[in-house]
Phi, psi and omega in degrees: 000126180250331176243122182255349186198136179236127186217146169249123186208119185292349174263355182054276186244123178205176186305320183294332179298309186278330182276295185289310182288329179296333176287324180284320185228092183303141178215158177253341183201170182232134172244113176254130183244114179197120184302315183296311181296322183291334183258003178246107185303325181290313177299315182301313180294323179297316178295319179296325180287343183283354182222148174269003178274161172296123189232132177242138174241111187238154170284164175300318181298315179295317178303316180301324180288330186248007186301325179292324176296321179300314181295327182275350183291148174274352178284137177269117184250146161275135174251119185230136169239158181282334184217159181297327182297320178293321178294323177298319179299320181289308188280327185258302185292316179274351181056037177284127179252102186284083180054231181256018181288128178238002180237133173254121180267126180257122179261220185299142170221111186301146172295124180220171176297144178064030174247160176248126183280120178264329180192183179304124178055033176223086180236138185219154179257179184296322179297320177291322176299320178300322178292318177301317181298316180295320179296315179296318180296340177275002174106009180257149170273131178254112185243136182262118183203117174291319180224163181306325181261013180235055180272132182249355177137176180253178185303321180301328180291329189251344190299332180292346177280352177247190183278065177224000000 
């Protein structure tokens, strides 16, 4: 098993990722994929400092180049993107199959203009909804949960609040 957990979280790497989620889904390292964070040395170092695990911050392009190595690794990684669109690019467009993972856990999404609030600190816009729909159509369950014990439902429960 090379990927033990797949998450969309607008904060990417923070204490709850490694402590609470790490108990549910053991991991040895974290792969965060975000072009802005990967190309900004200050952001990249801040994310790496947020975890005591081996942590990589990669661009989408770099992830695409090394995705097969990730799958062959004996290291158990969390795969995290900052937004649904990036996860859609990885799982749907790049056709990355994260080991035997069939559920994508969606964490925080900040309240912003033109978003629909699904739960506490979980607001998303139509473009993000389109990514959730594509991820689900590719065979994944999209589940909304800030924490393991704070699950509010899956994509089917919320999709009617968007243009579906």
